[in-house]
TILOFI-967817 format. One line per 5 residues: number of its first residue (from 1); for each residue z, x, y of N, C-alpha, C. Coordinates in Angstrom, 3 decimals. Each point is the difference from the previous one (the first is absolute). Layout:
NUM> Z:X:Y:Z:X:Y:Z:X:Y; ...
% end
This chain:
1> 0.000:0.820:-1.184:0.000:-0.820:1.184:0.000:0.868:1.254; 0.769:1.081:0.013:0.065:0.844:1.190:-1.315:0.736:0.248; -0.757:0.293:-1.074:-1.263:0.694:0.178:-1.068:-0.924:0.574; 0.027:-1.270:-0.333:-1.019:-0.923:0.489:0.320:-0.525:1.394; 1.270:-0.003:0.387:0.365:-0.512:1.319:-0.652:0.793:1.127
6> 0.040:1.333:0.005:-0.674:0.737:1.078:-1.511:-0.262:0.045; -0.637:-0.146:-1.155:-1.429:-0.285:-0.029:-0.264:-1.380:0.592; 0.834:-0.970:-0.345:-0.162:-1.356:0.541:0.180:0.012:1.512; 0.962:0.760:0.499:0.211:0.082:1.451:-1.203:0.668:0.666; -0.521:1.048:-0.623:-1.169:0.687:0.539:-1.200:-0.942:0.075
11> -0.262:-0.733:-1.059:-1.130:-0.940:-0.026:0.190:-1.082:1.052; 1.202:-0.526:0.104:0.271:-1.040:0.990:-0.187:0.537:1.414; 0.455:1.213:0.250:-0.139:0.559:1.350:-1.463:0.308:0.322; -0.787:0.454:-0.975:-1.419:0.256:0.236:-0.744:-1.295:0.278; 0.339:-1.053:-0.720:-0.622:-1.296:0.232:0.335:-0.501:1.397
16> 1.214:0.196:0.425:0.431:-0.446:1.323:-0.688:0.809:1.093; -0.225:1.302:-0.224:-0.616:0.859:1.001:-1.520:-0.044:-0.004; -0.607:-0.438:-1.079:-1.451:0.084:-0.152:-0.789:-0.620:1.151; 0.298:-1.206:0.479:-0.823:-0.557:1.066:-0.003:0.848:1.267; 1.117:0.586:0.350:0.032:0.799:1.219:-0.534:1.409:-0.230
21> 0.040:0.483:-1.230:-0.459:1.351:-0.280:-1.522:0.090:-0.027; -0.652:-1.110:-0.352:-1.453:-0.019:-0.078:-0.516:-0.832:1.160; -0.712:0.631:0.965:-0.527:-0.820:1.076:-1.407:-0.448:-0.333; -0.265:-1.231:0.373:-1.329:-0.549:-0.223:-0.997:0.713:0.902; -1.225:0.096:-0.476:-1.042:0.601:0.826:-0.212:-0.891:1.219
26> -0.182:0.640:1.149:-0.168:-0.752:1.235:-1.347:-0.713:-0.010; 0.009:-1.261:0.424:-1.245:-0.749:0.097:-0.298:-0.297:1.462; -1.289:-0.151:0.281:-0.492:-0.220:1.348:-0.898:-1.231:-0.020; -0.453:-0.447:1.175:-0.996:-1.080:0.011:-1.235:0.418:-0.805; -0.808:-0.978:-0.417:-1.165:0.279:-0.858:-1.005:0.953:0.629
31> -0.036:0.091:1.316:-0.984:0.856:0.665:0.587:1.359:0.387; 0.965:0.483:-0.773:0.633:1.293:0.262:0.276:0.725:-1.305; 0.250:1.302:0.104:0.382:0.782:-1.160:0.209:1.456:0.381; 0.525:0.752:-0.952:0.235:1.428:0.170:-1.111:0.749:-0.728; -0.628:0.946:0.673:-1.122:0.756:-0.573:0.515:0.908:-1.118
36> -0.580:-0.171:-1.198:0.372:0.876:-1.116:-1.111:0.990:-0.327; -1.251:-0.316:0.363:-1.090:0.968:-0.136:-1.135:-0.364:0.953; -0.773:1.025:0.366:-1.080:-0.151:0.980:-1.244:0.704:-0.519; -1.158:-0.662:0.138:-1.285:0.609:-0.334:-0.934:-0.265:1.180; -0.532:1.068:0.586:-0.919:-0.142:1.127:-1.451:0.169:-0.447
41> -0.876:-0.826:0.589:-1.437:0.169:-0.153:-0.577:0.122:1.412; -1.321:0.079:0.111:-0.615:0.119:1.321:0.310:-1.189:0.901; 0.047:-1.195:-0.563:0.164:-1.178:0.849:1.275:-0.797:-0.253; 0.674:0.224:-1.116:1.204:-0.770:-0.322:1.159:0.911:-0.385; 1.185:-0.517:0.218:1.216:0.592:-0.540:0.577:-1.012:-0.978
46> 0.113:0.407:-1.261:0.601:-0.846:-1.030:1.466:0.380:-0.087; 0.856:-1.009:0.053:1.447:0.226:-0.061:0.602:-0.845:-1.105; 0.767:0.634:-0.870:0.780:-0.760:-0.970:1.344:-0.262:0.654; 0.350:-1.286:0.098:1.254:-0.387:0.643:0.964:-0.552:-1.029; 1.286:0.189:0.283:1.067:-0.593:-0.810:0.773:-0.966:0.873
51> 0.261:-1.171:-0.561:0.789:-1.016:0.685:0.914:-0.623:-1.054; 1.263:0.404:0.004:0.911:-0.440:-1.061:-0.477:0.566:-1.315; -0.212:-0.869:-0.985:-0.467:0.462:-1.312:-1.521:-0.105:-0.137; -0.707:-0.344:1.084:-1.458:-0.117:-0.029:-0.651:1.272:0.531; -1.125:0.365:-0.620:-0.851:1.088:0.480:-1.394:-0.576:0.154
56> -0.680:0.358:1.102:-1.351:-0.504:0.222:-0.748:0.956:0.909; -1.336:-0.107:-0.033:-0.866:0.863:0.796:-0.570:-0.771:1.175; -0.087:0.678:1.153:-0.721:-0.534:1.143:-1.042:1.038:0.412; -1.064:-0.483:0.641:-1.030:0.892:0.541:-0.138:-0.336:1.477; 0.163:1.005:0.840:-0.048:-0.168:1.450:-1.041:0.941:0.581
61> -0.519:-0.331:1.180:-0.834:0.994:0.678:0.790:1.310:0.083; -0.687:1.130:-0.038:0.670:1.316:-0.034:1.234:0.033:0.885; 1.118:0.364:-0.610:1.307:-0.064:0.648:0.824:1.209:-0.388; 0.784:0.520:0.935:0.943:1.085:-0.304:1.306:-0.615:-0.463; 0.330:0.191:-1.267:1.270:-0.465:-0.554:0.525:1.062:-0.944
66> 1.264:-0.095:-0.320:0.632:0.949:-0.928:0.848:-0.763:-1.005; 0.222:0.622:-1.131:0.896:-0.599:-0.992:1.337:-0.279:0.663; 0.551:-1.174:-0.288:1.290:-0.374:0.551:-0.090:-0.822:1.277; -1.197:-0.043:0.628:-0.156:-0.824:1.203:0.151:-1.475:-0.346; 0.601:-0.734:0.906:0.129:-1.457:-0.131:-1.182:-0.599:0.753
71> -0.881:-0.691:-0.735:-1.246:-0.516:0.556:0.049:-1.520:0.111; -0.498:-0.488:1.122:-0.267:-1.437:0.184:-1.512:-0.106:0.139; -0.612:-1.042:-0.615:-1.456:-0.110:0.036:-0.434:-1.442:0.233; -1.264:-0.125:0.440:-0.623:-1.312:0.187:-1.071:-0.138:-1.080; 0.222:-0.951:-0.909:-0.904:-0.183:-1.135:-1.304:-0.660:0.434
76> -1.106:0.521:-0.571:-1.309:-0.596:0.231:-0.468:-0.716:-1.261; -0.059:0.719:-1.126:-0.384:-0.626:-1.267:0.517:0.825:-1.170; 0.116:-0.683:-1.146:0.420:0.648:-1.249:-1.203:0.052:-0.930; -0.130:1.132:-0.676:-1.074:0.127:-0.986:0.593:0.485:-1.318; -0.383:-0.671:-1.061:0.413:0.399:-1.348:-1.103:0.817:-0.644
81> 0.421:0.928:-0.844:-0.928:0.886:-0.710:-0.981:0.647:0.976; 0.546:0.504:1.094:-0.820:0.645:1.022:-0.252:1.451:-0.376; -1.270:0.389:-0.003:-0.365:1.378:-0.292:-0.373:0.705:1.294; 0.720:1.056:0.301:-0.307:0.845:1.144:-0.980:1.062:-0.475; -1.205:-0.021:0.565:-0.996:1.005:-0.371:0.428:1.384:0.483
86> 0.636:0.046:1.178:0.452:1.284:0.548:1.045:0.665:-0.885; 0.850:-0.814:-0.622:1.067:0.549:-0.851:-0.361:-0.010:-1.479; -1.103:-0.691:-0.342:-0.365:-0.173:-1.397:1.193:-0.560:-0.784; 0.563:-1.067:0.568:1.219:-0.581:-0.570:-0.028:-1.509:0.176; 0.490:-0.713:-1.009:0.108:-1.451:0.084:1.464:-0.374:0.144
91> 0.289:-0.798:1.015:1.347:-0.501:0.255:0.098:-1.413:-0.565; 1.086:-0.300:-0.656:0.214:-1.363:-0.507:-0.066:-0.992:1.164; 0.687:0.328:1.096:-0.061:-0.828:1.199:0.228:0.882:1.219; -0.778:-0.223:1.045:0.152:0.700:1.269:0.024:-1.049:1.099; 0.927:0.182:0.933:0.048:-0.858:1.180:-0.673:0.768:1.126
96> -1.137:-0.500:0.475:-0.653:0.621:1.146:0.666:-0.538:1.253; 0.353:0.901:0.900:0.754:-0.384:1.189:-0.774:0.378:1.255; 0.230:-0.756:1.069:-0.683:0.282:1.262:0.757:1.011:0.831; 1.323:0.053:-0.172:0.786:0.968:0.764:1.316:0.284:-0.713; 0.558:1.161:0.329:1.309:0.379:-0.527:0.846:0.516:1.152
101> 1.295:-0.047:-0.227:0.948:0.513:0.992:1.143:0.652:-0.762; 0.345:1.217:0.391:1.159:0.663:-0.582:1.228:-0.496:0.737; 0.927:-0.600:-0.737:1.221:-0.493:0.621:0.929:1.173:0.273; 0.544:0.021:1.174:0.907:1.076:0.404:1.381:-0.298:-0.565; 0.615:1.027:-0.601:1.364:-0.160:-0.536:0.975:-0.101:1.142
106> 0.926:-0.913:-0.139:1.005:-0.188:1.065:1.326:0.568:-0.390
% end
């Protein structure tokens, strides 16, 4: 009994601490995300964004961005199974955007 009591207390304390120990990924409005990768071509900048547990690609007119930037964008259209000839790559889905803005950290 004495050997199992400390284990039971440990399990109970871990269960009690778990919600505060693990923070949920931050989510933003649908037209925002954090840049996780960037690919530049002559006319477009492709950005993989993360928003909470979602990852998605956007394509914007050539833009200076860096990994970790918080981006807000204006959506123009979504294309599925889009093949970029410049990259010789097919994206499951790309959101083409008319403009992007890097949000300044406060």
